[in-house]
N, C-alpha and C positions, 0 to 999 in steps of 0.2 A: 504494500500500500504506500503510495507516495505521501510525503508529509505536506506537500504544497500542490495546489492546483492553480496554475496560471491560466487565466481566461482572457482571450483577446477577441473583442468584437470588431471585426474589420468592416470598414465602410469607405470606399473610394480613396484609399491611401496606397495605391499601387506604387507611388514614388518612394514610400517609406516603409512598407510592410516587411521587406527583406531584412532591413536593419533591425526592426523591432523584434521579429521572430528570432533572428540569430543572436540577439542580445540575451534572450531567454535561454536558448539552447546552450550557450557557452557559459552558463552560470557555474561558479565554483561549487555551489551546493546542487547536487544532482538528484536528490530524492524528490523529484517533482514530475507532474504530468502537464502537458500543454494542450489546451482545448481552444481551437480557433473557430469562430463562427462568422461567416461572411453574411452581412445583413443587407443583401440586395445591391451590392456594388455595381456601378455602371461603367467602371473602368476595367483595367486588366487584372484587378486584384485576385480574382478566383484562379486564373491560369497561373499566376505567379505563386500563389499559396500552394496549389496542387503540385507544382514542381518542387517547392520546398518540402512538402509532405513526403514525397518519394525519397528525399534525401535524409530527412530527420525523423520520420514516422511519428507524427503527432496526430491527435484526433481533429478532423476537419469537417465542418458542417456548412452547407450552403443553403440559404433560405431567402424567401422574399422579405422585403423590408418590414421589420417589426418595431424598429426603434431601439435605442441603446439599452434602456432599462430592461425591456422584455428579453432582449438578446442575452444580456448578462444573467438574468434569472434562469433562462434556459440552460446556459452553460453551467451555472451553479448546480442545477438538477443533475447534470452529467458528471459533476466533479466528485472525486473520492478522497481528496486531501483533507487533512485536519485544518489547513489554512488556505484561504482563498485570496488570490492576487489578481484583481482586474487590471488590465494593462492596455494602454492606448496603442492602436495599430500605427501610430505616427511617432511614438515615443521610444526611448532607448534606455534599457536598464544598465546600471553599473554592474560589472561582472560578479561582484561579491554581495550584491543587494539581498538575495534570498538568504544567504548564509548569515548575514548580520541580523536580519529581521527574525528569522526562526529562532536564533539563539536568544534574542531579546524577548520574544514572546514566551519562550519556554521558561525564562528566568522570572517573568512577571505575569503570573496567572490571572491577575485581575484585569489585564488589558483585553478589551474587545477588539481594538484596532491598534495598529502601529503604523508609523509613517516616518518621514524624514525630509531632508532638503532636496531641492531640484536645482539644476542649472538650465537656463533657457538657451536654446539654440534656434537658428533660423532654418528656413527650408533647405539650405545648403549644408546644414550641420555646423555652422560657425557659431561660436559662443557670443552671446550678447555681452556688451562691455560692462554693464553694471549688474552685479548679482548680489543678493543678500543671503547670508547663511544664518539660520536661526539656531539658538542653543537647544540642547536636549531639555525636555519638559514633559510633564504628565498633566493632561487636561481633563477636566470634568465638564458637565453639561453647561454650567454658567460661563465657563471660560470661553466656549465657542458661541453660545447663544448671545452673550453680551459683547462678543468680539474683543474680549480682553486679551486673548492669545490667538495667534494664527493657528488654524487647524491644519490637518494633514493634506498636502497637495494630492490630487487624484492619482498622479503617476507613481506615488509611493505607498498607496494603501495596501495593507495586509489585514485580513479579517480572520478571526476564529470562525470556522464554518458554522459551528453550532450557534454562535451568537448572531451571525448574519441571518440564519434561518429563523431564529427566535424573533428577530426584528421584522421578519416578513420579506426579506430581500429588498431589492431596489424598487422604488415607487415609479410605475410607468407614467403616472400623471404629472411628474415633475422632471423637467428636462435636465436640471442640474442635479444629477442623481447622487453625486458624491457628497454635497452639502447636506442633503436630506438624511442620508444614511448615517452620517457622522452625528447629526442632531439626534436621530432616533436611538442609536445605540448608546450614546452618552446619556440620554434621558432615561434609559433603562438601568442606569447605575454603573455601567462599565466605563473604564477609563480609556483614554486615547494616549498612547505613549509615543513620544517623538524623539527619534535619534538626531544627533547633530550631524550625522554623516550625510553626504550627498548620495542619494540612492538611484536617481534617474535623471536623464536629460528630457526636458519638456520642449517639444518642438512648436515654435510659433510660426504660423503661416496664415494664408488668406481665409481659411475656413474654420479657424478656431471658434468654438462656441462662445467664448467670453467676448468676442468682438460684436456679437449680436446683442446690443444693449437691452432691447425690449424683451427678448427671450430671457436674458439673465435677470432682469428686474422681476418679471413675472415668476420666475423660478424661486428667487430669493423670497419674494413676498408670500408665495404659496408655502414655502418651507416654514417661514415664521408663522403663517396662518395655521399650520398643522400643530402648533404648540401655543395656542392662544391663552392658556391658563397661567402662563408665566407672568409674574407681576410687572415685568418690564416689556411686555409684548408691544404695547402701543408706542412706547418710546423707541423700540428697535424698528418698528414699522416706519415711523416717521423719519428716523435716522437713515434708513435705507432709501426712502423717497428723496431725501435731500442729497444724499451722495450721488444717486443716479441723475438727479436734476442737473447737478454741476457737470457731470460727464456728458449728458445729452446736449446741453447748450453748445458744446464744442462741435458736435457732428450731426445732430439730429434734432433740429428745432421743433419739428412736429411732435416728437416724443417728449421733448422738454415741456411743451405746452400741456400735453396730456398729463405728465407727472405733476405739473403745477396745479392742475385742476383737482388732483387727488389729495392735495395738502389743504386742510381746513385753514381758514383765515386766522383763527386763534392759535394755530400752530406755527405761524410764520416766525422765522428767526433770521439771523444775519445771513445764513447760507441761502435762504429763500430770496431775500432781497438781492443778493449777489447774482443768483440765477436769473431773476427778473431783469436786472440791469444788463446782463450779458445777452439775454434774449432781445432786448430793445436796442442795444447799442453795440453788441459784440460783432 
């Protein structure tokens, strides 16, 4: 039985999928299985992955498009490892990533999730100039709900499978699947442990989800809305709206006006006025 199940949901990443899969295959920790599901790619991903499968013998499933969360949940149902590692088909693992995280999880049984640092690369694999490395830390629900500490970046997530199943897996109704599942598992009383090691390269390119501001805003608001009983829920909802207002006025005036309409007049603050000023004169 493998200790780790690495699951990759592939979607239109033909340019990057070879590097992603080979970074898993070459791990120093070899007690793992790799499950790749192509979620209706329209490029050459399927042909490329099939060629890699012949060379490396991993499990590969091709399906019509179901969306990321449903695809990950399908892969989890196929997985047999004690730990689950969802990984992007455009990202790259550090070669000792699994070894470090399995050791860490084994030493800390209260952790439901572990993660670490990332380095950002562009579509050519070149490092971005400015990178921030965060220290090791252990997070609880309030730490991530109130944004007191940075949560685990998606390319570094490792879950205990039993905890992930207890949480009900990924929520298909929320496009930002990693934020919701971190909230959910932490709300169940499990800790999120963060290594100070760099565990993966995160690739920045034209189709990154975070570049779709409206999608991101809706996902973050829906995630907070899934935990409305927290005493700081309304404060965090308004804080989210103000943050996205200031981002939207730079690139999407229509979205900025929509966000402004969602902020009650009595909740206006300096950030609101700054956003209005930029809408009018920016």
